[in-house]
C-alpha positions in Angstrom: 0.0 0.0 0.0 3.0 2.3 -0.4 2.4 5.4 -2.5 -1.4 5.7 -2.2 -2.6 9.1 -3.3 -4.7 11.4 -1.2 -8.4 10.5 -1.3 -7.8 7.0 -2.6 -10.6 4.5 -2.0 -9.2 1.0 -2.0 -11.6 -1.9 -2.0 -10.2 -5.2 -0.8 -12.3 -8.2 -1.9 -13.0 -11.5 0.0 -9.9 -13.6 0.8 -6.7 -13.7 2.9 -4.2 -11.1 2.0 -0.6 -10.8 3.3 1.2 -7.6 4.0 4.2 -6.2 5.8 3.5 -3.9 8.7 4.3 -0.2 8.7 6.6 1.7 11.0 5.2 3.8 13.7 4.6 7.5 13.2 8.1 8.6 14.3 10.0 6.4 12.0 11.5 8.0 8.9 9.7 5.9 6.4 7.0 3.3 6.2 3.6 2.6 4.7 1.2 5.4 5.6 -2.4 6.1 4.7 -2.8 9.5 3.1 -5.4 12.2 3.9 -8.9 11.1 2.8 -8.0 7.6 2.1 -10.5 4.8 2.6 -9.7 1.1 3.0 -12.8 -0.9 2.5 -13.0 -4.7 2.9 -15.7 -7.1 1.9 -16.8 -7.8 5.4 -15.3 -8.7 8.8 -15.7 -12.5 8.0 -14.7 -12.2 4.4 -11.5 -10.1 4.2 -8.5 -10.7 6.3 -5.2 -8.8 6.1 -2.4 -10.8 7.8 1.1 -9.5 8.6 3.8 -11.9 7.3 6.8 -9.7 7.9 7.6 -6.5 9.6 10.3 -4.0 8.6 13.5 -3.7 10.5 13.2 -3.9 14.2 11.5 -0.8 15.5 12.3 -1.0 19.2 9.5 0.2 21.5 7.9 2.1 18.6 6.6 -1.1 17.1 4.4 -1.6 14.1 0.9 -1.0 12.8 -0.8 -2.7 9.8 -2.8 0.4 8.8 -1.5 3.8 10.0 -1.5 7.5 9.1 1.2 10.0 9.8 1.0 11.9 13.1 2.7 15.0 11.8 -0.2 15.9 9.5 -4.0 16.1 9.8 -5.1 12.8 8.3 -8.6 14.1 7.9 -11.3 11.7 6.7 -9.3 8.5 6.7 -11.4 5.4 7.2 -10.7 1.6 7.6 -13.8 -0.6 7.4 -15.2 -4.1 7.0 -12.2 -6.4 7.4 -10.1 -8.4 9.9 -6.6 -7.5 10.7 -4.3 -10.3 12.0 -1.2 -8.8 13.6 0.2 -12.4 13.7 2.7 -11.6 16.5 3.2 -15.1 17.6 4.3 -16.3 14.2 6.9 -13.5 13.5 10.4 -13.0 14.7 11.1 -9.5 15.8 12.6 -7.6 18.7 10.7 -8.6 21.8 10.3 -5.0 22.8 8.3 -4.1 19.7 4.5 -3.6 20.0 2.1 -4.5 17.2 -1.3 -3.0 16.5 -3.9 -3.1 13.8 -5.0 0.5 13.0 -3.8 3.8 14.2 -5.1 7.0 12.6 -4.3 10.6 13.3 -6.6 13.5 12.4 -10.1 14.9 12.3 -13.1 12.9 11.2 -11.3 9.6 11.1 -13.2 6.3 11.4 -12.7 2.7 12.2 -15.8 0.6 11.5 -16.5 -3.1 11.5 -12.9 -4.1 12.0 -11.8 -7.2 13.9 -8.2 -7.1 15.3 -6.5 -10.2 16.5 -3.1 -11.3 17.8 -1.7 -7.9 18.7 1.1 -7.5 21.3 2.3 -5.1 23.9 5.1 -5.6 26.5 5.1 -3.9 30.0 8.7 -4.7 30.8 9.8 -2.8 27.8 7.1 -0.1 28.1 5.9 -1.0 24.6 2.2 -0.2 24.9 0.1 -1.2 21.9 -3.0 0.8 21.0 -4.6 -1.8 18.7 -7.5 0.1 17.2 -6.7 3.8 17.9 -7.5 7.3 16.7 -5.3 10.1 17.9 -4.4 13.7 17.4 -1.5 15.1 15.3 1.3 17.5 15.6 2.9 20.2 13.4 5.6 22.8 14.0 3.0 24.7 16.1 2.7 21.7 18.5 0.0 19.1 19.1 -3.5 19.8 17.8 -6.9 18.7 19.1 -9.2 16.6 16.8 -12.9 16.0 16.5 -15.2 13.6 14.8 -13.4 10.4 15.8 -15.5 7.2 15.4 -14.7 3.6 16.3 -17.8 1.4 16.0 -18.9 -2.2 15.6 -15.4 -3.5 16.1 -13.8 -6.5 17.8 -10.5 -6.9 19.6 -9.5 -10.5 20.4 -6.5 -12.7 21.3 -4.2 -10.0 22.7 -0.8 -11.7 23.3 1.0 -9.4 25.7 0.3 -7.5 28.9 0.6 -3.8 28.0 -1.9 -2.2 25.6 -5.3 -0.7 24.9 -7.6 -2.5 22.6 -9.8 0.4 21.4 -8.6 3.8 22.3 -8.7 7.6 21.7 -5.3 9.1 22.5 -4.5 12.8 22.5 -0.8 13.2 23.0 1.2 16.3 23.8 0.2 18.9 26.4 -3.0 18.8 28.4 -4.6 21.3 26.1 -4.7 18.8 23.3 -8.0 16.8 23.2 -10.0 14.4 21.1 -13.7 14.2 20.7 -15.8 11.4 19.3 -17.7 8.1 20.0 -16.7 4.5 20.7 -19.8 2.4 20.3 -21.1 -1.2 19.9 -17.6 -2.8 20.2 -16.5 -5.9 22.0 -13.2 -6.9 23.6 -12.6 -10.4 24.9 -9.8 -11.9 27.1 -7.8 -8.8 27.3 -4.9 -8.8 29.8 -3.5 -5.5 28.6 -3.9 -2.1 30.1 -7.5 -1.7 29.1 -10.1 -2.9 26.7 -11.1 0.8 26.1 -9.1 3.8 26.9 -8.8 7.5 26.4 -6.3 10.2 27.1 -7.2 13.9 26.7 -10.9 13.2 25.9 -13.2 16.2 25.5 -16.7 15.3 24.4 -16.3 11.6 24.1 -19.1 9.0 24.4 -18.4 5.3 25.1 -21.7 3.6 24.6 -23.2 0.1 24.2 -19.9 -1.8 24.2 -19.0 -5.1 25.8 -16.0 -6.7 27.5 -15.6 -10.4 28.5 -12.9 -11.5 30.9 -10.7 -8.4 30.6 -8.4 -7.2 33.3 -9.5 -3.6 32.9 -12.5 -2.5 30.8 -12.1 1.3 30.5 -9.0 3.3 31.5 -9.0 7.1 31.6 -5.5 8.5 31.9 -3.3 11.6 32.0 -4.6 14.9 30.6 -7.7 17.0 30.7 -10.7 14.7 30.3 -14.0 16.6 30.2 -17.6 16.0 29.1 -17.2 12.2 29.0 -20.2 9.9 29.0 -19.9 6.2 29.6 -23.3 4.5 29.3 -25.1 1.3 28.2 -22.0 -0.8 28.4 -21.7 -4.4 29.7 -18.5 -5.6 31.4 -18.4 -9.3 32.3 -15.7 -11.0 34.4 -13.8 -7.9 35.4 -10.3 -8.9 36.7 -9.0 -5.6 38.1 -11.1 -2.5 37.1 -14.3 -1.9 35.3 -13.8 1.8 34.9 -10.5 3.3 36.1 -9.8 7.0 36.1 -6.4 7.2 37.6 -3.4 8.9 36.0 -0.3 6.9 35.4 1.8 9.9 34.4 1.7 13.6 35.1 -1.4 15.5 36.3 -4.9 14.6 35.3 -8.0 16.8 35.5 -11.3 14.8 35.2 -14.2 17.1 34.7 -17.8 16.4 33.8 -17.8 12.5 33.7 -21.1 10.8 33.6 -21.1 7.0 34.2 -24.7 5.7 34.0 -26.8 2.7 33.0 -23.8 0.2 32.8 -23.6 -3.4 33.9 -20.5 -4.6 35.9 -19.7 -8.2 36.8 -16.6 -8.1 39.0 -14.7 -11.4 39.3 -13.4 -12.6 42.7 -10.6 -14.3 40.9 -8.7 -11.0 40.4 -6.1 -9.5 42.6 -5.7 -7.1 44.3 -9.2 -6.2 45.2 -11.1 -5.9 41.9 -13.2 -2.9 41.6 -16.2 -1.9 39.4 -15.6 1.9 39.3 -12.5 3.8 40.6 -11.9 7.5 40.2 -8.8 9.1 41.8 -7.1 12.2 40.5 -3.7 13.6 41.6 -4.9 16.2 44.1 -7.8 18.1 45.6 -10.3 19.3 43.0 -8.7 17.4 40.1 -11.8 15.2 39.7 -15.0 17.3 39.6 -18.5 17.2 38.4 -18.7 13.4 38.5 -21.9 11.4 38.4 -22.2 7.7 38.9 -25.9 6.7 38.5 -28.2 3.8 37.6 -25.4 1.2 37.2 -25.7 -2.5 38.2 -22.8 -4.0 40.0 -22.6 -7.8 40.6 -20.0 -10.2 41.9 -18.9 -13.1 39.8 -18.2 -16.1 42.0 -15.4 -18.3 40.8 -14.7 -20.2 44.0 -11.5 -18.2 45.0 -13.4 -16.0 47.4 -11.2 -13.0 47.0 -12.7 -9.7 48.1 -14.2 -7.4 45.4 -15.4 -3.8 45.6 -18.0 -1.6 44.0 -17.1 2.1 43.9 -14.0 4.0 45.0 -13.4 7.7 44.7 -10.7 10.1 45.8 -10.1 13.9 45.5 -13.5 14.3 43.9 -15.4 17.6 44.1 -19.0 17.9 43.2 -19.7 14.1 43.1 -23.1 12.4 42.9 -23.5 8.6 43.4 -27.2 7.7 43.0 -29.7 5.0 42.1 -27.1 2.2 41.6 -27.8 -1.5 42.3 -24.9 -3.0 44.2 -24.7 -6.7 45.0 -24.4 -7.1 48.8 -22.0 -10.0 48.2 -19.3 -7.3 47.3 -17.1 -6.9 50.3 -16.2 -3.2 51.0 -18.8 -2.1 48.4 -17.5 1.5 48.5 -14.6 3.6 49.7 -16.4 6.8 48.9 -15.1 8.5 52.0 -11.5 7.7 51.5 -8.7 7.2 51.5 -8.6 10.8 50.3 -10.8 13.8 50.6 -14.0 14.2 48.7 -15.9 17.5 48.8 -19.5 18.5 47.9 -20.7 15.0 47.2 -24.0 13.4 47.7 -25.5 9.9 47.5 -29.2 8.9 46.9 -31.3 5.9 46.2 -28.5 3.2 46.0 -29.9 -0.3 46.9 -28.8 -3.9 47.0 -30.8 -7.0 45.9 -32.9 -6.7 49.1 -33.8 -3.1 48.5 -31.5 -1.9 51.3 -28.8 0.9 51.0 -25.5 -0.9 50.5 -22.9 -0.3 53.3 -21.1 3.0 52.6 -23.6 4.0 49.9 -26.3 5.3 52.3 -28.1 8.5 51.3 -26.1 11.7 51.9 -27.6 15.1 51.2 -25.7 17.3 48.8 -25.0 19.9 51.4 -23.0 17.4 53.6 -19.3 17.0 52.9 -17.3 13.8 53.3 -16.1 14.5 56.8 -19.2 16.3 58.1 -21.1 14.6 60.9 -23.9 17.2 60.9 -27.2 15.6 59.9 -29.2 17.4 57.3 -32.9 17.7 57.9 -35.0 15.5 55.7 -38.0 17.8 55.9 -41.4 16.4 54.9 -42.6 17.3 51.4 -46.1 17.3 52.6 -48.3 20.3 53.3 -47.5 23.9 53.9 -44.5 26.0 52.8 -42.9 26.4 49.4 -41.1 23.6 47.7 -38.4 24.1 45.0 -37.6 21.8 42.1 -34.3 21.9 40.2 -33.6 20.3 36.9 -30.0 18.9 37.2 -28.5 18.5 33.7 -25.3 16.7 34.9 -27.2 14.3 37.3 -30.1 13.7 34.8 -32.7 14.0 37.5 -34.9 16.5 39.3 -34.0 17.6 42.9 -36.5 18.9 45.5 -35.7 21.4 48.3 -37.8 22.6 51.2 -38.1 26.3 52.1 -35.0 26.0 54.4 -32.8 24.7 51.5 -32.7 21.0 52.6 -32.6 18.6 49.7 -35.5 16.1 50.0 -35.9 12.6 48.6 -38.1 13.1 45.5 -37.6 10.8 42.6 -35.5 8.0 41.2 -36.5 8.7 37.6 -33.7 9.1 35.2 -34.3 12.2 33.1 -31.5 12.4 30.5 -30.0 15.9 30.4 -32.7 17.5 32.5 -32.9 21.2 31.7 -36.2 23.0 32.0 -38.7 22.3 34.8 -42.2 23.6 35.5 -45.3 22.5 37.5 -48.9 22.4 36.5 -51.8 23.4 38.7 -52.1 19.9 40.1 -48.5 19.8 41.2 -47.2 17.5 38.4 -43.6 18.2 37.4 -42.6 18.5 33.7 -39.0 18.3 32.6 -37.3 19.1 29.2 -34.5 16.7 28.3 -31.4 16.3 26.2 -33.3 13.4 24.4 -35.7 16.0 22.9 -38.6 15.0 25.1 -40.7 16.4 27.9 -41.0 14.0 30.8 -43.8 14.1 33.4 -43.5 13.3 37.1 -46.3 13.0 39.7 -46.2 15.3 42.7 -44.6 12.5 44.7 -41.9 11.9 42.1 -43.5 8.9 40.4 -42.4 8.7 36.7 -45.5 9.2 34.6 -43.6 8.8 31.3 -43.1 11.0 28.3 -45.5 13.9 28.0 -44.3 15.1 24.6 -41.6 14.0 22.1 -42.5 15.8 18.8 -41.5 19.4 17.8 -38.6 19.5 20.2 -35.0 20.4 19.5 -32.8 20.9 22.5 -35.7 22.2 24.6 -34.7 24.5 27.5 -37.2 26.5 29.7 -40.8 25.5 30.0 -43.9 27.6 31.0 -47.7 27.0 31.3 -50.3 29.6 30.3 -53.5 30.0 32.2 -55.4 27.5 30.1 -52.9 24.8 30.9 -51.0 24.8 27.6 -47.3 24.1 27.9 -44.6 26.0 26.0 -41.1 24.9 25.3 -38.1 27.0 24.2 -36.3 25.0 21.5 -32.8 26.3 21.7 -31.5 24.4 18.7 -34.8 24.6 16.7 -35.1 28.4 17.1 -38.8 28.1 18.0 -41.3 28.1 20.8 -43.4 24.9 20.6 -46.9 24.8 22.1 -48.6 21.7 23.6 -52.1 21.2 24.8 -52.8 20.0 28.4 -52.9 16.4 27.2 -49.6 16.7 25.3 -50.9 17.2 21.8 -48.3 19.1 19.8 -50.1 22.3 18.7 -47.1 23.4 16.5 -44.8 26.4 16.5 -46.1 29.3 18.7 -43.3 31.7 17.7 -39.9 31.8 16.0 -37.1 33.0 18.1 -33.3 32.5 17.5 -31.8 30.4 20.3 -34.5 30.9 23.0 -33.7 30.1 26.6 -36.0 31.4 29.3 -39.8 31.7 29.3 -42.3 33.5 31.6 -45.9 34.8 31.3 -47.0 38.1 32.7 -50.4 38.8 34.4 -52.0 39.6 31.1 -51.0 36.3 29.5 -48.2 37.7 27.3 -45.2 35.4 26.9 -41.7 36.8 27.4 -38.7 35.0 25.8 -35.0 35.4 26.5 -32.6 34.5 23.8 -28.8 34.3 23.2 -29.2 37.4 21.0 -29.2 39.3 24.3 -32.8 40.4 24.0 -36.1 39.6 25.7 -39.0 39.4 23.3 -42.7 39.7 24.2 -45.5 37.8 22.4 -49.3 38.2 22.8 -51.4 35.2 23.9 -52.0 34.5 20.2 -48.3 34.4 19.3 -48.1 37.9 17.7 -44.8 39.6 18.3 -45.3 42.6 20.4 -41.7 43.8 20.1 -38.5 43.8 22.0 -39.2 44.2 25.7 -35.5 44.6 26.7 -32.1 44.7 25.0 -29.8 46.4 27.4 -27.9 45.0 30.3 -28.2 41.5 28.9 -25.4 38.9 28.3 -26.5 35.3 27.5 -29.8 35.8 29.3 -31.5 32.6 30.5 -34.0 32.5 33.4 -36.8 35.0 33.7 -39.1 35.8 36.6 -41.7 38.5 37.5 -41.9 39.8 41.0 -45.4 40.6 42.5 -45.1 44.2 41.4 -44.6 43.2 37.7 -40.9 43.9 37.5 -39.0 41.4 35.3 -35.7 39.8 36.4 -33.3 38.2 34.0 -30.4 35.8 34.8 -27.3 36.8 32.8 -25.1 33.7 32.6 -22.5 35.6 30.6 -21.8 38.3 33.2 -23.0 36.5 36.4 -25.6 39.1 37.2 -29.4 39.5 37.5 -30.8 42.4 35.7 -34.1 44.1 36.7 -36.6 45.8 34.4 -39.7 47.8 35.2 -43.1 46.6 34.0 -42.7 49.1 31.1 -39.3 47.6 30.1 -37.1 50.3 31.6 -33.7 48.9 32.6 -33.4 49.4 36.4 -29.8 48.1 36.5 -28.2 45.1 38.2 -30.3 43.7 41.0 -27.8 41.2 42.2 -24.3 39.8 41.5 -23.1 38.4 44.8 -22.6 34.7 44.8 -23.5 34.2 41.2 -21.6 31.9 38.8 -23.4 31.0 35.6 -26.9 31.8 36.9 -29.7 30.0 35.0 -32.9 29.4 36.8 -35.0 32.2 38.5 -38.0 31.8 40.7 -39.8 33.9 43.4 -41.2 32.3 46.5 -44.4 33.2 48.2 -42.6 35.9 50.4 -41.1 37.7 47.4 -37.6 36.2 47.8 -35.7 35.5 44.5 -33.7 32.2 43.9 -31.2 31.4 41.2 -29.3 28.2 40.3 -25.6 28.6 39.7 -24.5 26.2 36.9 -20.8 26.6 37.5 -20.6 26.3 41.3 -23.6 23.9 41.7 -25.4 26.1 44.3 -28.6 27.9 44.7 -28.5 31.5 45.8 -31.3 33.4 47.6 -32.0 37.2 47.4 -34.3 39.1 49.7 -36.6 41.7 48.1 -33.9 44.3 48.9 -31.2 42.3 47.1 -29.5 41.0 50.2 -27.8 37.7 49.2 -27.6 34.5 51.1 -26.7 30.9 50.4 -29.7 28.5 50.0 -28.4 25.1 49.0 -25.9 22.9 47.2 -26.8 20.9 44.1 -25.4 18.1 42.0 -23.2 19.3 39.2 -24.5 21.4 36.3 -27.9 22.6 37.6 -30.3 24.2 35.1 -33.7 25.7 35.6 -35.8 26.1 38.8 -39.5 25.8 39.6 -41.4 26.5 42.8 -44.5 25.0 44.2 -46.2 27.9 46.1 -48.8 27.7 48.8 -52.2 28.6 47.3 -53.5 32.1 47.5 -57.2 33.1 48.0 -58.3 34.2 44.6 -62.0 34.4 45.2 -64.1 35.2 48.2 -67.9 35.3 48.5 -70.5 35.6 51.3 -74.2 34.9 51.2 -76.7 35.9 53.9 -80.1 37.6 54.4 -79.6 41.3 54.0 -81.8 43.4 56.2 -81.8 47.1 57.0 -79.8 49.4 59.3 -76.7 47.7 60.6 -77.9 44.2 59.4 -76.6 44.6 56.0 -73.8 42.4 54.4 -70.4 43.7 55.4 -67.5 42.0 53.7 -63.9 42.7 54.5 -60.7 41.7 52.9 -57.0 42.4 53.3 -54.4 42.6 50.5 -50.7 42.0 51.5 -47.6 42.4 49.4 -46.0 44.9 47.0 -47.5 46.5 44.0 -51.2 46.7 43.1 -54.0 44.3 42.6 -57.0 44.5 40.2 -60.1 42.9 41.6 -63.7 42.4 40.4 -66.4 42.9 43.1 -70.0 41.7 42.5 -73.1 42.2 44.5 -75.7 39.6 43.4 -79.4 39.0 44.3 -81.9 38.2 41.5 -79.7 35.6 39.8 -79.6 33.5 43.0 -83.1 32.4 42.3 -81.8 30.1 39.5 -79.7 28.4 42.2 -82.8 27.6 44.2 -82.6 30.5 46.7 -85.9 32.0 47.7 -86.5 35.5 48.9 -83.5 37.1 47.1 -82.5 40.7 47.2 -84.2 42.4 44.2 -81.9 45.3 43.6 -78.4 45.1 45.2 -76.1 48.0 45.7 -72.4 47.8 46.6 -69.9 50.2 48.1 -66.1 49.7 48.5 -64.6 51.4 51.6 -61.1 52.0 52.8 -61.3 50.1 56.1 -58.9 52.5 57.9 -60.7 55.7 57.0 -64.2 54.4 56.0 -63.9 56.5 52.9 -66.0 55.3 49.9 -63.6 54.4 47.1 -66.2 53.2 44.6 -69.9 52.2 44.3 -72.4 50.8 41.9 -76.1 50.0 41.6 -76.7 48.4 38.3 -73.5 47.1 36.7 -74.1 48.2 33.2 -74.4 51.9 34.4 -70.6 52.0 35.0 -67.6 50.1 33.6 -69.7 47.8 31.5 -66.8 47.2 29.1 -64.3 46.5 31.8 -66.6 44.2 33.7 -67.5 42.2 30.5 -63.8 41.8 29.7 -63.3 39.8 32.9 -65.5 37.1 31.5 -67.7 36.9 34.6 -70.2 39.8 34.5 -73.4 39.5 36.5 -76.2 37.8 34.6 -78.9 40.2 35.8 -78.8 43.9 34.9 -80.1 44.8 38.3 -77.1 43.4 40.0 -74.0 45.4 40.9 -70.3 45.1 40.0 -67.2 47.2 39.8 -63.5 46.7 38.7 -60.8 48.5 40.7 -57.1 48.4 41.3 -55.9 48.5 44.9 -52.7 48.7 46.8 -52.0 46.6 49.9 -54.3 47.3 52.8 -57.7 46.6 54.4 -60.9 47.1 52.6 -64.7 46.7 53.2 -67.4 45.9 50.7 -71.0 46.7 51.8 -74.0 45.2 50.0 -77.5 46.5 50.8 -80.8 46.7 49.0 -81.8 49.8 47.0 -84.5 51.8 48.8 -83.9 49.6 51.9 -85.3 46.5 50.3 -84.3 43.2 52.0 -83.5 39.6 50.9 -80.8 37.1 50.4 -77.7 38.6 48.7 -74.2 37.5 47.7 -71.1 39.6 47.6 -68.0 38.3 45.7 -64.4 39.5 45.3 -62.3 38.0 42.4 -58.5 38.3 42.1 -58.0 39.1 38.3 -54.2 38.7 38.4 -53.4 35.7 40.6 -49.7 35.3 41.2 -48.9 39.0 40.6 -49.1 41.9 43.1 -50.6 41.7 46.5 -52.6 38.6 47.5 -55.9 38.2 49.3 -54.5 37.2 52.7 -57.8 37.5 54.7 -61.5 37.7 54.1 -64.2 38.4 56.6 -67.9 38.9 56.5 -70.2 40.5 59.1 -74.0 40.2 59.0 -77.1 38.9 60.6 -77.1 35.2 61.2 -80.6 33.8 61.1 -82.1 30.4 61.7 -82.5 27.5 59.3 -81.4 28.6 55.8 -80.7 32.1 56.8 -77.2 31.3 58.1 -74.0 33.0 56.9 -72.3 31.2 54.1 -68.7 32.4 53.2 -67.1 30.8 50.1 -63.5 31.1 49.0 -61.3 29.6 46.4 -57.7 28.6 47.1 -55.7 28.5 43.9 -52.1 27.7 42.9 -50.5 27.5 39.5 -48.1 24.9 40.9 -50.4 22.7 42.9 -49.2 23.5 46.5 -51.3 23.2 49.6 -52.0 25.9 52.2 -52.9 26.2 55.8 -55.8 28.4 56.8 -57.6 29.4 60.0 -61.4 30.0 59.8 -63.0 31.9 62.7 -66.7 32.3 63.5 -67.1 35.2 65.9 -70.1 36.6 67.9 -69.8 37.5 71.6 -66.6 39.5 71.0 -68.4 41.8 68.6 -70.3 43.3 71.5 -67.0 44.9 72.7 -66.8 46.6 69.3 -70.2 48.2 69.8 -72.3 45.7 67.8 -75.7 45.2 69.2 -77.3 41.8 69.4 -74.2 39.7 68.7 -74.5 36.0 68.0 -74.2 34.4 71.4 -72.8 31.0 70.6 -71.4 30.6 67.0 -71.1 27.2 65.3 -68.7 26.7 62.4 -68.6 24.2 59.6 -66.0 23.9 56.8 -67.0 22.1 53.5 -65.2 21.3 50.3 -66.5 22.1 46.8 -68.7 19.0 46.8 -70.4 19.9 50.0 -68.5 17.3 52.0 -67.9 18.3 55.6 -64.2 18.7 56.3 -64.3 19.9 59.9 -66.7 21.6 62.4 -66.3 23.3 65.7 -68.5 24.9 68.4 -66.2 26.3 71.0 -62.6 26.7 69.7 -60.9 25.5 72.9 -62.6 22.1 72.6 -60.6 21.1 69.5 -57.2 22.1 68.1 -56.6 24.6 70.9 -52.7 24.4 70.6 -52.8 24.8 66.8 -55.2 27.7 67.0 -53.2 29.5 69.6 -50.1 28.9 67.6 -51.5 31.1 64.8 -51.5 34.1 67.1 -55.1 35.0 66.2 -57.2 32.8 68.4 -60.7 34.0 69.2 -60.9 36.1 72.4 -64.1 34.4 73.6 -64.3 30.8 74.5 -67.8 30.4 73.0 -66.5 31.4 69.6 -65.5 28.8 67.0 -62.3 28.2 64.9 -60.8 25.6 62.6 -57.2 25.2 61.4 -57.0 23.2 58.2 -54.5 22.4 55.4 -56.2 22.8 52.0 -55.3 21.8 48.5 -56.3 24.2 45.7 -60.1 24.2 45.3 -63.4 25.7 46.3 -64.4 25.8 50.0 -67.4 27.0 52.1 -67.5 28.1 55.7 -70.9 28.2 57.3 -71.6 30.2 60.5 -74.8 29.4 62.4 -76.1 29.8 66.0 -76.1 26.9 68.4 -79.6 25.6 68.9 -81.0 27.9 66.2 -79.7 31.1 67.9 -79.6 34.3 65.9 -77.7 37.6 65.9 -74.9 39.4 64.2 -71.9 37.2 63.4 -68.5 37.5 61.7 -66.8 34.7 59.7 -63.1 35.1 58.7 -60.6 33.1 56.6 -56.9 33.8 57.0 -54.3 32.3 54.7 -51.4 31.2 57.0 -49.4 29.6 54.1 
């Protein structure tokens, strides 16, 4: 094959062909494959090329059958579909020489469907053979990195020495030289050399779906900077020394971003010293970082020798996660994860043995606990009350959950490949965008509900729900925003955006999109582009979040800052920078604190409303977007009772808490109640809105069409009778009173309602109260309220029914002995109380707002989102003025 021209395609037909081997790359002459050359056989079982003679002895440099020069970019060289017999045992040569089958150097080189047999390497002479190898190249400017390397569907058998790698990627030179590519669907048998598969200087290498049988070492990762390496789907049988070994033999190694998942390891007890499934040990603190070992199966192969074997060993690892592995309890010393050297920022979760128990040494450890810490981290309940945070962890391929104190909770064992975006629906289900171009769905308890969507996705990042439950995905690689119905039907492209990242909806239902063009775009609910909302102060913007006042916050991953914009789009400058390193996700909690995930330091940072920074929690490596499950807010309140004259009218109070303003709809109903079966309704209701502090009238209405007809109809819930009253108003935080009475002092049953028109934005309805005359039978006081959450959380409330204490406030004829009932939306009784000290006394006193009279009633309850009714009546049919209140305690 001497003298082949560049780009030559050489077909070798069926049969046995003899050849002389080439010199290695640093010999002065030899048989080399030129740039772009392709050697194509007739098939692995049809074409065999056997070496019958080697050139003059080459010392430790040895020989290869097919080789390209290392001092030129041998771009595009391929060797495919044949068997290479190195024939070492039948040749006379210097014992130190190594023999290999194929060694190519350059970009986009490939070795496909090649079987290599009878190669040789010698440890004593340091003659290490790389039998099927792709490497980098050098010029006068030094060594160069290469990409596009492929070795697939190959076999390496019958190795005759003790020093060599069967299938390898080798980047030589300084640590800045790397190689990127894939080794897949290969098999190596009976290999006593250095490793069946190996890599030096890998950057962006995948080793997937390969096998080894009875090999001393399956995969060896050595000196250099190895980063973004994925080892998955492999099966290693009869491991004699190491399944995966990441330990440098020479110089300094830096292992960064290694994911070892979904592999099978069978460790033989015939090996010595202690055989090990996975071992990672760099040369000093911090030299192995961002390592994940997940969803692997590790078994012991019993041969009768009874030697000890081990599962996982790590040293000098920083930002390490070991989770959801199955480890045979027959393995002695299944892990040395705490030694012999120092590991920092590591966590373990969900590892089990064949009996479902945590293996010794692989018990759960929260991410915030270091290797030598004895401080226990609280495993807070993920049950009711308080905000819960969800984090998509790209490097760990899962979703983590945190309580409001920053403790990581046990949430799910589901593997979500390359988890990036995360969002919750109104039922609390969790949706995650993945590197596999799917959206996965998890139940509120972490149960894997399968794939929600798999079409129309191309590297999806952030996710967001609109008010109708439609899901939107930012396709970073597809340059689109894809829309899905609540049942997962692909509704097509909602908008075209170059490299979209973050998504968020405002109170009006407009969608805001961040993109790597350093802009934030705004789209109407129909998908129409409303223009650029912001284009200053941005650098690789990702996460987006609105505060209750409608200000927009943007996470700048390029400058490690969070930029703040007014509701009109004015750039208000940098809100925060302390503790930020590659910020991505942004969410606000119920109290108005802002949280961001740091992709580079694997932490979550918290900022108070004034920008004060504090550390919140530690994550597994490469965290992405955040979501929060907030406690429900009260979005609707209503009270029904018989409205009389004088002081016995319907007096409804409510309190708004939080920053900004809130737009509400207030309705005073009467005639339309007849259709609900209510008799004796108020014929002509009137309503007034008062400032509770000053009693000043802020707004009033008799017949709703007389004022604000357009605004009221735009809410979608105008009264159905023209004689009924309604008004729309925007209010700041404070206490307010709504009075409903009959026009011209008429009487009858009336209903007053208050609707939050912008839930999740601005102040929230923290308290409702209604005062009126409580009659007998059906003329009791009925207070309804709706607790709602866009993320499915639950909330704690206290409901009070007052009477006697109203006398001290100057109310004549107060209800002497109130009785309280709490019902759900189906009318089912949840709880009841007569005298508050008879039930839940400790819980009620703990709220700080217990009734002041022992005859009054109260209930503390934890409620999921939904419709609820509180009924106040008098004991034994008693009547009088009563007050029913609902406080949202969160």
